[in-house]
N, C-alpha and C positions, 0 to 999 in steps of 0.2 A: 602569466603573460607579461611581456615587456611593457613598460610605461610608454604612452604616446610621446612624440617628440616634445610637445610644449610642457608636459608634466615632467618628463625626464630632464629637460633643460633647467626647470625650476628647482628640481631636487639636486641636480649636480651643483648648482650655484650654492646651495645650502649644505652640500656634502651629506645629503640625507638619502636613506634607502628604506625599503619596506621593513617594518618591524621596529624602526627607531621611534623613540618618544620625541614628539615634536610640539612646538608651539607655532601656530599659524595665525597671522594677523590678516584679516580680510574685512574691508569696509569698517575699519576702526574697532572690530570685534576680535577678541583673542580666543582661540580654540586650542586646547591642549589634549593630546591623545597619542595613539599609536598609528603610525603610517601604515595603511593597509595596501595589499597588492592590487594591481589593476586587473580587472576582468573585462571580457568582451562586452559587458553590459554597463561598464562604469562611465562611458562617455569619453570622447577624445580630449576634452578640456576640463576634466573633473579630477580633483585630488580627494581621496577618501581617507578619513581619519576616524578611528574608533575612540569615542569619548570615554572618560572614566566611568560614566554610568552604564556603559555597555552598548550604547547605541552608536551606529555609524552615521557620519555626516559627510555629504558630498559638497565640496567647496569649488566654485568655478575658478579656474586658473586666472581669468581676467580680473577677479575681485581680490586676488591675494597680493598683499603688500610685502609680506616677508614670511620666511620659513626659518625657524631656529631649531636645531637639534638639541634637545635637553638630556637625552641619554641614548647611547648607541645600543642597537640590538646585539645580544651576545653572540649570535651566530653570524658569521661573515658571508655565508652563502645560503641560497634558497634552493631546496631540493626540487628538481623539476621532474624527476622520474621516481617511480617506486623502487625501493632497494631490492637487491637480489635476495632470494629466499635464504633464510638461515636455518641451520639444523635445530632440531628440538621443538620446533613450532609447526603446527599444521598449516596447510595452505588453504585459504578461503577465497572463493571467487566473488567479486562484487560486480553485479550487472546493473548498471545505471539505467533508469527509465525516465527520470525527471521528477517533478513535484517539488513541494516546498522544502523537503529535506535536502534537495540538491539545487537550491536556488541562490541567485545573486540579485542584488537590488540595483536597478537602473537609477542612478542618482540624478539623472536629468528629469525623470518623470515620476519617480517613486514606485514604478512598476516592478514586479518580481518576475524574473526570468529563470528558466532551468539552466543548470550548470552544463558546460560544454564537454568537460572531460571527467572521467571517473577519478583521475588523480586529484583533481581539485576537491572532490568530495572526500576522498580518503585523507588527504593532508589537512582537511579542516578538523579532523579528529585524529591526531597523530598517535593517541593512546591505542588505537586499533592495532598498530604494529607491535605492541607489547603482548597482545593476545594471540596473534596469528600472522603468518606471512600473507600478503594480499596480492592477488592479480586482479586488476580492475579494467573494465572496459564499458563503454556506453552502448547499450542496445537501442534505446530511444532517448530523446531529450525533449519530452513533451509533458504537458500537464495531463493528469490521469483521465480527465473527462474526454480527451481526444483518443484514448486507447480503444481499440476495437477487438472483437474476438480473434481476428487474424493475428493481432499482436500477442494475444495469449498463447496461440499456437506456436508462434515463433519463439516466444520466451521459454516455453516448455522444452523445445528442442535445444535451446542454448543452455538451459539448466542441465539437461541430461548430458550434453557435451562436456560441461565442466566437471560433473561428477565422474564421468567415465575417463577423464584424463587426470584424475588424482586429487581433485578438490575435496577437502573434508566436509565442506558445506558451501552453500551459496547464499549470499545476501543480495536482496533486490530492493534498493531504495526506490520508493514509489510514492506518488501523490496519494493523499489520504481519501479523497472523495470517492474513488472507485476501487480502493485497495481491496475491499472485501469481495468484489467481483473477481479480481485477479487471483486472490488466494483460493477461492472456490474452484476456479477454472483449472489452476495448476494442481489442485488436490485430486481432481478427477482424471487429469491427463497424465500424471506421473505415477508410475508404479514401482515398487521395490526400491524405494529411495535409500541410497547408501549414506546419506547425510541429510542434515536439515536444510530445508529451503525456507529462508527467513525473509519475509516481506516486511519492510519497515518504512515508516514515514515520519513526518513532523507536522505538527499543527501550527507551528510558528517558525518563521524563517530565521536563519542563523544570524541575521543582523540585529535581532532583538534580544535583550537580556533574558527574557523569559523563554527563549527558544528551547525546544525539546529535541532538536536535531542531533546534537552531539551525544547526549545521554542515551537516546533511543538507538543510535547507530552503534555505540559501544556495547549496549545490551544485546543488540543483534549479533555482534561479533562473538560475544560469549556464548550465546545460544548456538551459533553456527558450528562450534567445535564440541558441542555436547553429544551425548548418545541419544540422538533423536532422529527418527526416520519419517518425518512428516513435513507438510507445508504448513507454516505457522505465520501469524502476524505478531510482532513484538512492538508494543507501545507502552506509554506511561500507564502505571497502575493507579495513580492518584495525581492530584494537581501538583504536588511537590515532587522531589526527586528521590524518594525513599526506595521505590522498587518499580520494575517494569513487569508487565504481564505477558504471558505466552498464550496466545489464543489459537485454537485449531482453525485451520483455514476455511473450513466449511461452516463454522459456528460463529465467526466473528462478524461484527457490524459496527459501523461508525454511528454513534448515537448522540453526538453533539457537534455543532458546527465549528466550535473554536476551542473548547476545553482541551487541555493536554491529555486528560484521561478519557477521551471521547470514545474509545473502543471498548466494547463489551463482548463477552461470550454469551450468546443467547441460547436458552434451553440446554445449557451445559456450563460446567465450571471451567475456568482456564486450565491449561495443561501444566502451568507452573509459573514460577516467578524468577526474575533476575534481581537479586538483592544489591543494595548499594555497595557492598564490599566485593561484588563481582561473582558471588556464588550463584549458580544456576540450580534451582530446585524444580524437579519434574515430578508430576504425579504418576501413579502406576497406570494411568490410562494412556500415557504418552507412548507411542510406538517407538521401539529402538531402531537403530540403523539396520537395514536389510543387507544381506550378502550381495545382492545385486545380480546382474547389472541392472541399473535403473533403465526402465523402459518408458517409452512415450506412446500414449494412445490418444492422439489429438484429433480424432474424427469429430467434427462439430457440424450440426445442421444450423446454418445461420438464419433460417426462416422461422424464428421463434420470437414471440412478443411477450412483453411484461406489461400488464395493465392493472390499474387499481380501480375497484368498484367504488362508486359514490352514489348517494341517494339522488334519484332523478336522472340517472345516466340513460340516455336514449338508446334503445335497441339498435338504431341505425349506426350509432357511433361504434358500438361493439362489432357490428357487422363490418364496418370499414376497417377496424383494427385487424379482424380475422382474415381479410382479403389477402390471398396469396401466401398465408402462413401455413407452416406444417405443425405448429404447436403454439400454445399460449399458456402463460402462468398468470393467474388472477389472484390478486391480494383482496380477498373478500373480508366481510365483517365477521367478528366473533369467531365462532367455530368453523367458519368457511361458508358464508352465505352471500348471495346476490339477490337483487330484486326478482320477483317471480316472473316479470315480463321479459327477463333476459334468458330464462332457462330454455325456451324454445330455440333461441339463437345458438346456444351452446349445444343443444341436442343435434341441430342440423350440422354444426361444425364437427362433432364427433362422428356422425354418420358419413360425413364427407372425408373422413380420415385425418382430421385435425386433432392432435392430442391436447386436451384441456386439463390443466392441473390447478387445483385450488389450494391456496395458502391463506394466511390470515394477516390482516393489517395490525393486529395487536403485537405481532412479532414473538412475544413470549407465549408459550403454550402450544397445544397441538390442535390441528384441524380434526374435527369429529363431526362427520356429516350424517350420522345415524341418529342424532338426538332429536332434531326437529324436522318437520315435514319438508321444509325448504331444502335441507341437506339431503334428505332421502330422495327428493325429486331430482336433485343434481346428480346423485349417484346413478339413478335410473337413466339419466340423460348421457351417461358415459363419462362424467367428470371424475378425474383421478384425485384422490386425497394426497395432499402434499406433506402429510405427517407433521413433524415439528420443524421442518425446514423454513428458513427465512425466504421471502419471495425472491431475493437475489440469488441465493444458493439454488433454489428450485429452478429458476430461470436458466442458470448455467448448466445444471444437471440435465434438464430437458434437452438443451442443445446437444449435450454429449450423448445422451441416450438415443435421440433421433438421428445422430450421426452413425448409429449402429443398426437401428431397426425402426420401421414405422408401423409395424404390426401392433394393433392396439393392445392385445393381451400381453405381448412382450414388453411394450412401453410401460404398461401399468405395473407389471412385475418388477421391471428394472427401477422404476421410480420408488417402489416400496422396499427395495433392497438397499441395505446400508453399504455404500461403496467406500466412502472416505470419512466416516465419522459424522456424516451429515444428518443421520437419524439417531436420535436418542430414544431407545425403547421405553425408558422410564424417566420422567422429569420429576425430581424431588424438590424440596424447599430450597436446597442449596443452589440449584440451577436458576432459581428465580430471585435469589437474594442480591441486593446491591452492596 
């Protein structure tokens, strides 16, 4: 974006432009760093400078006493548009949705806002253009907690459109908080993928020296041109930058609020790694590209709830949650249990045609409701075992299954059928290892 008039006038007097090394004196303090571009969230009267420690600082124009250019930026022009495709490199589509990976800081308030254009995101990591040609556009520019199932459906259609018009792969920058819901939804809705669909996020925004945004996005680009025909999440494999991990979309979950290696594959090992030298290593479990064409099956029943059991949960509360629903996924304790006084509520629900699926709060391991009396009573009440699916994956899958049938036997059969790698028939020690 162009600098606002007050900022532009200040820079013109100093013969400074973005990318230049500058020394700014404001309120008798001296700040040295790189002059950063203006964004729509920078504020009309704020000059942004990246300090040597990697942090950005916003300085109010009214406080600035002088600006001195200490070194000119080597490039005389700033690229405003993505370059034309060049031969020899595959073309990858980038479909922006928002989140920390596509965020800018509002230096008036310190708040983080989603990027406005996909070009802003791509040009934040110019190394992407060494890996592939890029065509980028924004589908949404919102934080992931505001995404809804209707957004997943739209996103699935846009992914299929890109793959059907020549994209070798699709990268979806996404907020991390609900990233695993989106990967699960796309995994069920997209069939015969002719290329990878790589959902990628960042735990720390790009203004921070510890940001994982650039490395994750570059790893995603490398995966997007690999021989892979699945929906995956690509995130840091450890707290440093040595490798990224490739997680199957139905098996990944965010397991820490802030660590860069917050994402884990549960009840499964990752599908591969992206090494620091750019090498993509895939396991033999990863599905290769399909011949296609990629198909979209986006039928979803939105009347599905996700609830977690807790000791002392009143039956009336569960009844209220079930009101008006066609299905519910419950995160029960251990092998898949709830308190005995809730079982009659669930029995009435299944008699009334509501699909009830049991998963476990432990996340790791498999629901097994034939071991104890409580589990057997739940099975008699018509509750469906959620196998080794996470509650979130089971929730999305139940929406997808109920979008096709509400007949109980068919729902139970479909929930027990492995559709997109969501069910691991055998969980070994490796799948539990950290």
